[in-house]
mmCIF file of the N, C-alpha and C atoms, coordinates in Angstrom:
data_MODEL
# 
_entry.id   MODEL 
# 
loop_
_atom_site.group_PDB 
_atom_site.id 
_atom_site.type_symbol 
_atom_site.label_atom_id 
_atom_site.label_alt_id 
_atom_site.label_comp_id 
_atom_site.label_asym_id 
_atom_site.label_entity_id 
_atom_site.label_seq_id 
_atom_site.pdbx_PDB_ins_code 
_atom_site.Cartn_x 
_atom_site.Cartn_y 
_atom_site.Cartn_z 
_atom_site.occupancy 
_atom_site.B_iso_or_equiv 
_atom_site.pdbx_formal_charge 
_atom_site.auth_seq_id 
_atom_site.auth_comp_id 
_atom_site.auth_asym_id 
_atom_site.auth_atom_id 
_atom_site.pdbx_PDB_model_num 
ATOM 1   N N  . UNK A 1 1  ? 113.151 149.502 58.001 1.00 0.00 ? 1  UNK A N  1 
ATOM 2   C CA . UNK A 1 1  ? 113.000 149.702 59.323 1.00 0.00 ? 1  UNK A CA 1 
ATOM 3   C C  . UNK A 1 1  ? 111.295 148.892 59.094 1.00 0.00 ? 1  UNK A C  1 
ATOM 4   N N  . UNK A 1 2  ? 111.496 148.293 60.275 1.00 0.00 ? 2  UNK A N  1 
ATOM 5   C CA . UNK A 1 2  ? 110.402 147.529 60.326 1.00 0.00 ? 2  UNK A CA 1 
ATOM 6   C C  . UNK A 1 2  ? 109.430 147.967 61.859 1.00 0.00 ? 2  UNK A C  1 
ATOM 7   N N  . UNK A 1 3  ? 107.976 148.058 61.929 1.00 0.00 ? 3  UNK A N  1 
ATOM 8   C CA . UNK A 1 3  ? 107.489 148.249 62.910 1.00 0.00 ? 3  UNK A CA 1 
ATOM 9   C C  . UNK A 1 3  ? 106.466 147.385 62.885 1.00 0.00 ? 3  UNK A C  1 
ATOM 10  N N  . UNK A 1 4  ? 105.252 147.570 64.251 1.00 0.00 ? 4  UNK A N  1 
ATOM 11  C CA . UNK A 1 4  ? 104.352 146.763 64.455 1.00 0.00 ? 4  UNK A CA 1 
ATOM 12  C C  . UNK A 1 4  ? 103.186 147.652 64.337 1.00 0.00 ? 4  UNK A C  1 
ATOM 13  N N  . UNK A 1 5  ? 102.015 147.762 63.020 1.00 0.00 ? 5  UNK A N  1 
ATOM 14  C CA . UNK A 1 5  ? 101.310 148.712 63.084 1.00 0.00 ? 5  UNK A CA 1 
ATOM 15  C C  . UNK A 1 5  ? 100.305 148.116 63.715 1.00 0.00 ? 5  UNK A C  1 
ATOM 16  N N  . UNK A 1 6  ? 99.197  149.112 65.033 1.00 0.00 ? 6  UNK A N  1 
ATOM 17  C CA . UNK A 1 6  ? 98.404  148.607 65.908 1.00 0.00 ? 6  UNK A CA 1 
ATOM 18  C C  . UNK A 1 6  ? 96.928  149.395 65.220 1.00 0.00 ? 6  UNK A C  1 
ATOM 19  N N  . UNK A 1 7  ? 95.901  148.972 65.775 1.00 0.00 ? 7  UNK A N  1 
ATOM 20  C CA . UNK A 1 7  ? 94.677  149.542 65.542 1.00 0.00 ? 7  UNK A CA 1 
ATOM 21  C C  . UNK A 1 7  ? 94.171  150.776 66.794 1.00 0.00 ? 7  UNK A C  1 
ATOM 22  N N  . UNK A 1 8  ? 93.201  151.576 66.200 1.00 0.00 ? 8  UNK A N  1 
ATOM 23  C CA . UNK A 1 8  ? 92.808  152.718 67.272 1.00 0.00 ? 8  UNK A CA 1 
ATOM 24  C C  . UNK A 1 8  ? 92.729  151.882 68.622 1.00 0.00 ? 8  UNK A C  1 
ATOM 25  N N  . UNK A 1 9  ? 93.364  152.636 69.654 1.00 0.00 ? 9  UNK A N  1 
ATOM 26  C CA . UNK A 1 9  ? 92.973  152.408 71.054 1.00 0.00 ? 9  UNK A CA 1 
ATOM 27  C C  . UNK A 1 9  ? 93.957  150.975 71.707 1.00 0.00 ? 9  UNK A C  1 
ATOM 28  N N  . UNK A 1 10 ? 94.619  150.445 70.416 1.00 0.00 ? 10 UNK A N  1 
ATOM 29  C CA . UNK A 1 10 ? 95.444  149.210 71.247 1.00 0.00 ? 10 UNK A CA 1 
ATOM 30  C C  . UNK A 1 10 ? 96.891  149.579 72.259 1.00 0.00 ? 10 UNK A C  1 
ATOM 31  N N  . UNK A 1 11 ? 97.215  151.085 71.437 1.00 0.00 ? 11 UNK A N  1 
ATOM 32  C CA . UNK A 1 11 ? 98.410  151.556 72.352 1.00 0.00 ? 11 UNK A CA 1 
ATOM 33  C C  . UNK A 1 11 ? 97.853  151.560 73.968 1.00 0.00 ? 11 UNK A C  1 
ATOM 34  N N  . UNK A 1 12 ? 97.262  152.304 73.889 1.00 0.00 ? 12 UNK A N  1 
ATOM 35  C CA . UNK A 1 12 ? 96.193  152.468 75.579 1.00 0.00 ? 12 UNK A CA 1 
ATOM 36  C C  . UNK A 1 12 ? 96.406  151.259 76.033 1.00 0.00 ? 12 UNK A C  1 
ATOM 37  N N  . UNK A 1 13 ? 95.187  150.115 75.378 1.00 0.00 ? 13 UNK A N  1 
ATOM 38  C CA . UNK A 1 13 ? 95.176  149.238 75.881 1.00 0.00 ? 13 UNK A CA 1 
ATOM 39  C C  . UNK A 1 13 ? 96.623  148.540 76.276 1.00 0.00 ? 13 UNK A C  1 
ATOM 40  N N  . UNK A 1 14 ? 97.364  148.190 75.931 1.00 0.00 ? 14 UNK A N  1 
ATOM 41  C CA . UNK A 1 14 ? 98.997  147.811 76.121 1.00 0.00 ? 14 UNK A CA 1 
ATOM 42  C C  . UNK A 1 14 ? 99.329  148.542 77.245 1.00 0.00 ? 14 UNK A C  1 
ATOM 43  N N  . UNK A 1 15 ? 99.184  149.901 77.466 1.00 0.00 ? 15 UNK A N  1 
ATOM 44  C CA . UNK A 1 15 ? 100.065 150.472 78.448 1.00 0.00 ? 15 UNK A CA 1 
ATOM 45  C C  . UNK A 1 15 ? 98.840  150.087 79.577 1.00 0.00 ? 15 UNK A C  1 
ATOM 46  N N  . UNK A 1 16 ? 97.667  149.954 79.441 1.00 0.00 ? 16 UNK A N  1 
ATOM 47  C CA . UNK A 1 16 ? 96.838  149.859 80.795 1.00 0.00 ? 16 UNK A CA 1 
ATOM 48  C C  . UNK A 1 16 ? 97.150  148.265 81.229 1.00 0.00 ? 16 UNK A C  1 
ATOM 49  N N  . UNK A 1 17 ? 97.642  147.307 80.098 1.00 0.00 ? 17 UNK A N  1 
ATOM 50  C CA . UNK A 1 17 ? 97.405  145.567 80.582 1.00 0.00 ? 17 UNK A CA 1 
ATOM 51  C C  . UNK A 1 17 ? 98.883  145.581 81.444 1.00 0.00 ? 17 UNK A C  1 
ATOM 52  N N  . UNK A 1 18 ? 100.060 146.096 80.378 1.00 0.00 ? 18 UNK A N  1 
ATOM 53  C CA . UNK A 1 18 ? 101.429 145.956 80.816 1.00 0.00 ? 18 UNK A CA 1 
ATOM 54  C C  . UNK A 1 18 ? 101.838 147.142 81.797 1.00 0.00 ? 18 UNK A C  1 
ATOM 55  N N  . UNK A 1 19 ? 100.882 147.888 82.631 1.00 0.00 ? 19 UNK A N  1 
ATOM 56  C CA . UNK A 1 19 ? 101.733 149.074 83.313 1.00 0.00 ? 19 UNK A CA 1 
ATOM 57  C C  . UNK A 1 19 ? 102.949 149.692 82.725 1.00 0.00 ? 19 UNK A C  1 
ATOM 58  N N  . UNK A 1 20 ? 102.671 150.305 81.366 1.00 0.00 ? 20 UNK A N  1 
ATOM 59  C CA . UNK A 1 20 ? 104.105 150.921 81.199 1.00 0.00 ? 20 UNK A CA 1 
ATOM 60  C C  . UNK A 1 20 ? 103.178 152.235 80.365 1.00 0.00 ? 20 UNK A C  1 
ATOM 61  N N  . UNK A 1 21 ? 104.358 152.850 79.854 1.00 0.00 ? 21 UNK A N  1 
ATOM 62  C CA . UNK A 1 21 ? 104.001 154.486 79.456 1.00 0.00 ? 21 UNK A CA 1 
ATOM 63  C C  . UNK A 1 21 ? 104.226 154.092 77.914 1.00 0.00 ? 21 UNK A C  1 
ATOM 64  N N  . UNK A 1 22 ? 103.515 155.210 77.295 1.00 0.00 ? 22 UNK A N  1 
ATOM 65  C CA . UNK A 1 22 ? 102.899 155.492 75.897 1.00 0.00 ? 22 UNK A CA 1 
ATOM 66  C C  . UNK A 1 22 ? 104.626 155.318 75.374 1.00 0.00 ? 22 UNK A C  1 
ATOM 67  N N  . UNK A 1 23 ? 105.520 155.753 75.862 1.00 0.00 ? 23 UNK A N  1 
ATOM 68  C CA . UNK A 1 23 ? 106.700 156.060 74.930 1.00 0.00 ? 23 UNK A CA 1 
ATOM 69  C C  . UNK A 1 23 ? 107.310 154.574 75.241 1.00 0.00 ? 23 UNK A C  1 
ATOM 70  N N  . UNK A 1 24 ? 107.392 153.937 76.175 1.00 0.00 ? 24 UNK A N  1 
ATOM 71  C CA . UNK A 1 24 ? 107.617 152.428 75.994 1.00 0.00 ? 24 UNK A CA 1 
ATOM 72  C C  . UNK A 1 24 ? 107.214 151.854 75.084 1.00 0.00 ? 24 UNK A C  1 
ATOM 73  N N  . UNK A 1 25 ? 105.698 151.710 75.003 1.00 0.00 ? 25 UNK A N  1 
ATOM 74  C CA . UNK A 1 25 ? 105.072 150.874 73.914 1.00 0.00 ? 25 UNK A CA 1 
ATOM 75  C C  . UNK A 1 25 ? 105.170 151.597 72.607 1.00 0.00 ? 25 UNK A C  1 
ATOM 76  N N  . UNK A 1 26 ? 105.489 152.540 72.321 1.00 0.00 ? 26 UNK A N  1 
ATOM 77  C CA . UNK A 1 26 ? 106.138 152.979 70.932 1.00 0.00 ? 26 UNK A CA 1 
ATOM 78  C C  . UNK A 1 26 ? 107.226 152.444 70.546 1.00 0.00 ? 26 UNK A C  1 
ATOM 79  N N  . UNK A 1 27 ? 107.984 152.824 71.531 1.00 0.00 ? 27 UNK A N  1 
ATOM 80  C CA . UNK A 1 27 ? 109.324 152.051 71.133 1.00 0.00 ? 27 UNK A CA 1 
ATOM 81  C C  . UNK A 1 27 ? 109.495 150.731 70.789 1.00 0.00 ? 27 UNK A C  1 
ATOM 82  N N  . UNK A 1 28 ? 108.741 150.054 71.811 1.00 0.00 ? 28 UNK A N  1 
ATOM 83  C CA . UNK A 1 28 ? 108.819 148.602 71.738 1.00 0.00 ? 28 UNK A CA 1 
ATOM 84  C C  . UNK A 1 28 ? 108.094 147.897 70.052 1.00 0.00 ? 28 UNK A C  1 
ATOM 85  N N  . UNK A 1 29 ? 106.755 148.661 69.942 1.00 0.00 ? 29 UNK A N  1 
ATOM 86  C CA . UNK A 1 29 ? 106.211 148.630 68.541 1.00 0.00 ? 29 UNK A CA 1 
ATOM 87  C C  . UNK A 1 29 ? 107.620 148.696 67.354 1.00 0.00 ? 29 UNK A C  1 
ATOM 88  N N  . UNK A 1 30 ? 108.034 149.986 67.381 1.00 0.00 ? 30 UNK A N  1 
ATOM 89  C CA . UNK A 1 30 ? 109.222 150.418 66.350 1.00 0.00 ? 30 UNK A CA 1 
ATOM 90  C C  . UNK A 1 30 ? 110.364 149.501 66.074 1.00 0.00 ? 30 UNK A C  1 
ATOM 91  N N  . UNK A 1 31 ? 110.470 148.596 67.403 1.00 0.00 ? 31 UNK A N  1 
ATOM 92  C CA . UNK A 1 31 ? 111.426 147.762 67.358 1.00 0.00 ? 31 UNK A CA 1 
ATOM 93  C C  . UNK A 1 31 ? 112.872 148.306 67.955 1.00 0.00 ? 31 UNK A C  1 
ATOM 94  N N  . UNK A 1 32 ? 112.486 149.469 68.395 1.00 0.00 ? 32 UNK A N  1 
ATOM 95  C CA . UNK A 1 32 ? 113.762 150.268 69.165 1.00 0.00 ? 32 UNK A CA 1 
ATOM 96  C C  . UNK A 1 32 ? 114.261 149.771 70.481 1.00 0.00 ? 32 UNK A C  1 
ATOM 97  N N  . UNK A 1 33 ? 113.605 149.143 71.017 1.00 0.00 ? 33 UNK A N  1 
ATOM 98  C CA . UNK A 1 33 ? 113.705 148.059 72.430 1.00 0.00 ? 33 UNK A CA 1 
ATOM 99  C C  . UNK A 1 33 ? 113.889 146.592 72.025 1.00 0.00 ? 33 UNK A C  1 
ATOM 100 N N  . UNK A 1 34 ? 114.882 146.140 72.925 1.00 0.00 ? 34 UNK A N  1 
ATOM 101 C CA . UNK A 1 34 ? 114.805 144.474 72.905 1.00 0.00 ? 34 UNK A CA 1 
ATOM 102 C C  . UNK A 1 34 ? 114.775 144.094 74.406 1.00 0.00 ? 34 UNK A C  1 
ATOM 103 N N  . UNK A 1 35 ? 113.748 144.589 75.045 1.00 0.00 ? 35 UNK A N  1 
ATOM 104 C CA . UNK A 1 35 ? 114.100 144.360 76.882 1.00 0.00 ? 35 UNK A CA 1 
ATOM 105 C C  . UNK A 1 35 ? 112.928 143.199 76.579 1.00 0.00 ? 35 UNK A C  1 
ATOM 106 N N  . UNK A 1 36 ? 112.583 142.161 77.871 1.00 0.00 ? 36 UNK A N  1 
ATOM 107 C CA . UNK A 1 36 ? 111.622 141.441 78.213 1.00 0.00 ? 36 UNK A CA 1 
ATOM 108 C C  . UNK A 1 36 ? 110.400 141.978 77.720 1.00 0.00 ? 36 UNK A C  1 
ATOM 109 N N  . UNK A 1 37 ? 110.400 143.123 78.521 1.00 0.00 ? 37 UNK A N  1 
ATOM 110 C CA . UNK A 1 37 ? 109.177 143.973 78.439 1.00 0.00 ? 37 UNK A CA 1 
ATOM 111 C C  . UNK A 1 37 ? 108.499 144.059 77.009 1.00 0.00 ? 37 UNK A C  1 
ATOM 112 N N  . UNK A 1 38 ? 109.660 145.047 76.294 1.00 0.00 ? 38 UNK A N  1 
ATOM 113 C CA . UNK A 1 38 ? 109.486 145.158 74.846 1.00 0.00 ? 38 UNK A CA 1 
ATOM 114 C C  . UNK A 1 38 ? 108.991 143.971 73.751 1.00 0.00 ? 38 UNK A C  1 
ATOM 115 N N  . UNK A 1 39 ? 109.597 142.814 74.334 1.00 0.00 ? 39 UNK A N  1 
ATOM 116 C CA . UNK A 1 39 ? 109.300 141.419 73.734 1.00 0.00 ? 39 UNK A CA 1 
ATOM 117 C C  . UNK A 1 39 ? 107.720 141.131 73.846 1.00 0.00 ? 39 UNK A C  1 
ATOM 118 N N  . UNK A 1 40 ? 107.347 141.457 75.250 1.00 0.00 ? 40 UNK A N  1 
ATOM 119 C CA . UNK A 1 40 ? 106.183 141.253 75.824 1.00 0.00 ? 40 UNK A CA 1 
ATOM 120 C C  . UNK A 1 40 ? 105.134 142.146 75.162 1.00 0.00 ? 40 UNK A C  1 
ATOM 121 N N  . UNK A 1 41 ? 104.768 143.531 74.881 1.00 0.00 ? 41 UNK A N  1 
ATOM 122 C CA . UNK A 1 41 ? 104.440 144.303 73.839 1.00 0.00 ? 41 UNK A CA 1 
ATOM 123 C C  . UNK A 1 41 ? 104.184 144.050 72.800 1.00 0.00 ? 41 UNK A C  1 
ATOM 124 N N  . UNK A 1 42 ? 105.498 143.509 72.412 1.00 0.00 ? 42 UNK A N  1 
ATOM 125 C CA . UNK A 1 42 ? 105.179 143.052 70.849 1.00 0.00 ? 42 UNK A CA 1 
ATOM 126 C C  . UNK A 1 42 ? 104.220 141.866 70.627 1.00 0.00 ? 42 UNK A C  1 
ATOM 127 N N  . UNK A 1 43 ? 104.530 140.951 71.472 1.00 0.00 ? 43 UNK A N  1 
ATOM 128 C CA . UNK A 1 43 ? 103.918 139.386 71.396 1.00 0.00 ? 43 UNK A CA 1 
ATOM 129 C C  . UNK A 1 43 ? 102.110 139.911 71.579 1.00 0.00 ? 43 UNK A C  1 
ATOM 130 N N  . UNK A 1 44 ? 101.859 140.523 72.547 1.00 0.00 ? 44 UNK A N  1 
ATOM 131 C CA . UNK A 1 44 ? 100.612 141.062 73.109 1.00 0.00 ? 44 UNK A CA 1 
ATOM 132 C C  . UNK A 1 44 ? 100.007 141.849 72.022 1.00 0.00 ? 44 UNK A C  1 
ATOM 133 N N  . UNK A 1 45 ? 100.665 143.004 71.237 1.00 0.00 ? 45 UNK A N  1 
ATOM 134 C CA . UNK A 1 45 ? 100.544 143.676 70.130 1.00 0.00 ? 45 UNK A CA 1 
ATOM 135 C C  . UNK A 1 45 ? 99.728  142.967 69.050 1.00 0.00 ? 45 UNK A C  1 
ATOM 136 N N  . UNK A 1 46 ? 100.549 141.790 68.719 1.00 0.00 ? 46 UNK A N  1 
ATOM 137 C CA . UNK A 1 46 ? 100.220 140.962 67.556 1.00 0.00 ? 46 UNK A CA 1 
ATOM 138 C C  . UNK A 1 46 ? 98.868  140.225 67.675 1.00 0.00 ? 46 UNK A C  1 
ATOM 139 N N  . UNK A 1 47 ? 98.900  139.675 69.162 1.00 0.00 ? 47 UNK A N  1 
ATOM 140 C CA . UNK A 1 47 ? 97.544  138.833 69.359 1.00 0.00 ? 47 UNK A CA 1 
ATOM 141 C C  . UNK A 1 47 ? 96.421  140.101 69.046 1.00 0.00 ? 47 UNK A C  1 
ATOM 142 N N  . UNK A 1 48 ? 96.568  141.319 69.263 1.00 0.00 ? 48 UNK A N  1 
ATOM 143 C CA . UNK A 1 48 ? 95.774  142.319 69.408 1.00 0.00 ? 48 UNK A CA 1 
ATOM 144 C C  . UNK A 1 48 ? 95.216  142.461 67.976 1.00 0.00 ? 48 UNK A C  1 
ATOM 145 N N  . UNK A 1 49 ? 95.968  141.938 67.059 1.00 0.00 ? 49 UNK A N  1 
ATOM 146 C CA . UNK A 1 49 ? 95.654  142.465 65.595 1.00 0.00 ? 49 UNK A CA 1 
ATOM 147 C C  . UNK A 1 49 ? 96.735  143.307 64.882 1.00 0.00 ? 49 UNK A C  1 
ATOM 148 N N  . UNK A 1 50 ? 97.573  143.189 65.793 1.00 0.00 ? 50 UNK A N  1 
ATOM 149 C CA . UNK A 1 50 ? 98.711  144.297 64.874 1.00 0.00 ? 50 UNK A CA 1 
ATOM 150 C C  . UNK A 1 50 ? 99.447  143.183 63.994 1.00 0.00 ? 50 UNK A C  1 
ATOM 151 N N  . UNK A 1 51 ? 100.149 144.147 62.756 1.00 0.00 ? 51 UNK A N  1 
ATOM 152 C CA . UNK A 1 51 ? 100.902 143.561 61.587 1.00 0.00 ? 51 UNK A CA 1 
ATOM 153 C C  . UNK A 1 51 ? 102.315 144.212 61.765 1.00 0.00 ? 51 UNK A C  1 
ATOM 154 N N  . UNK A 1 52 ? 102.915 143.391 61.588 1.00 0.00 ? 52 UNK A N  1 
ATOM 155 C CA . UNK A 1 52 ? 104.468 143.581 61.185 1.00 0.00 ? 52 UNK A CA 1 
ATOM 156 C C  . UNK A 1 52 ? 104.497 144.235 59.863 1.00 0.00 ? 52 UNK A C  1 
ATOM 157 N N  . UNK A 1 53 ? 105.025 145.085 59.866 1.00 0.00 ? 53 UNK A N  1 
ATOM 158 C CA . UNK A 1 53 ? 105.061 145.829 58.269 1.00 0.00 ? 53 UNK A CA 1 
ATOM 159 C C  . UNK A 1 53 ? 106.537 146.739 58.109 1.00 0.00 ? 53 UNK A C  1 
ATOM 160 N N  . UNK A 1 54 ? 107.102 146.674 57.060 1.00 0.00 ? 54 UNK A N  1 
ATOM 161 C CA . UNK A 1 54 ? 108.241 147.460 56.400 1.00 0.00 ? 54 UNK A CA 1 
ATOM 162 C C  . UNK A 1 54 ? 107.664 148.975 56.823 1.00 0.00 ? 54 UNK A C  1 
ATOM 163 N N  . UNK A 1 55 ? 108.483 149.844 57.366 1.00 0.00 ? 55 UNK A N  1 
ATOM 164 C CA . UNK A 1 55 ? 107.860 151.101 57.051 1.00 0.00 ? 55 UNK A CA 1 
ATOM 165 C C  . UNK A 1 55 ? 108.938 151.875 56.181 1.00 0.00 ? 55 UNK A C  1 
ATOM 166 N N  . UNK A 1 56 ? 108.730 153.046 55.286 1.00 0.00 ? 56 UNK A N  1 
ATOM 167 C CA . UNK A 1 56 ? 109.781 153.423 54.494 1.00 0.00 ? 56 UNK A CA 1 
ATOM 168 C C  . UNK A 1 56 ? 109.773 154.764 55.404 1.00 0.00 ? 56 UNK A C  1 
ATOM 169 N N  . UNK A 1 57 ? 111.074 155.039 55.304 1.00 0.00 ? 57 UNK A N  1 
ATOM 170 C CA . UNK A 1 57 ? 111.736 156.396 55.838 1.00 0.00 ? 57 UNK A CA 1 
ATOM 171 C C  . UNK A 1 57 ? 111.204 157.746 54.731 1.00 0.00 ? 57 UNK A C  1 
ATOM 172 N N  . UNK A 1 58 ? 110.802 158.582 55.260 1.00 0.00 ? 58 UNK A N  1 
ATOM 173 C CA . UNK A 1 58 ? 110.363 159.739 54.538 1.00 0.00 ? 58 UNK A CA 1 
ATOM 174 C C  . UNK A 1 58 ? 111.754 160.742 54.625 1.00 0.00 ? 58 UNK A C  1 
ATOM 175 N N  . UNK A 1 59 ? 111.884 160.777 53.437 1.00 0.00 ? 59 UNK A N  1 
ATOM 176 C CA . UNK A 1 59 ? 113.164 161.972 53.129 1.00 0.00 ? 59 UNK A CA 1 
ATOM 177 C C  . UNK A 1 59 ? 112.608 163.233 53.089 1.00 0.00 ? 59 UNK A C  1 
ATOM 178 N N  . UNK A 1 60 ? 113.113 164.172 53.876 1.00 0.00 ? 60 UNK A N  1 
ATOM 179 C CA . UNK A 1 60 ? 112.562 165.857 53.874 1.00 0.00 ? 60 UNK A CA 1 
ATOM 180 C C  . UNK A 1 60 ? 113.518 166.411 53.102 1.00 0.00 ? 60 UNK A C  1 
ATOM 181 N N  . UNK A 1 61 ? 112.953 167.151 51.580 1.00 0.00 ? 61 UNK A N  1 
ATOM 182 C CA . UNK A 1 61 ? 113.796 167.722 50.768 1.00 0.00 ? 61 UNK A CA 1 
ATOM 183 C C  . UNK A 1 61 ? 114.169 169.008 51.029 1.00 0.00 ? 61 UNK A C  1 
ATOM 184 N N  . UNK A 1 62 ? 115.150 169.862 51.060 1.00 0.00 ? 62 UNK A N  1 
ATOM 185 C CA . UNK A 1 62 ? 115.305 171.330 51.442 1.00 0.00 ? 62 UNK A CA 1 
ATOM 186 C C  . UNK A 1 62 ? 114.664 172.147 50.210 1.00 0.00 ? 62 UNK A C  1 
ATOM 187 N N  . UNK A 1 63 ? 113.934 172.689 50.722 1.00 0.00 ? 63 UNK A N  1 
ATOM 188 C CA . UNK A 1 63 ? 113.338 173.698 49.977 1.00 0.00 ? 63 UNK A CA 1 
ATOM 189 C C  . UNK A 1 63 ? 114.283 175.060 49.272 1.00 0.00 ? 63 UNK A C  1 
# 
């Protein structure tokens, strides 16, 4: 599962620049959405130093 990792404060900056919510930015960075706005968020995040990475799913073991 891929996602874009951004530095501290970048999510807030993306919210302010693109006039959207934290939830929308988060979904776009986790590649859960593919709207025009989501593509703009991802493009800007990469311009601001974000990195596209493969995220590992953490499995919770029953105790």
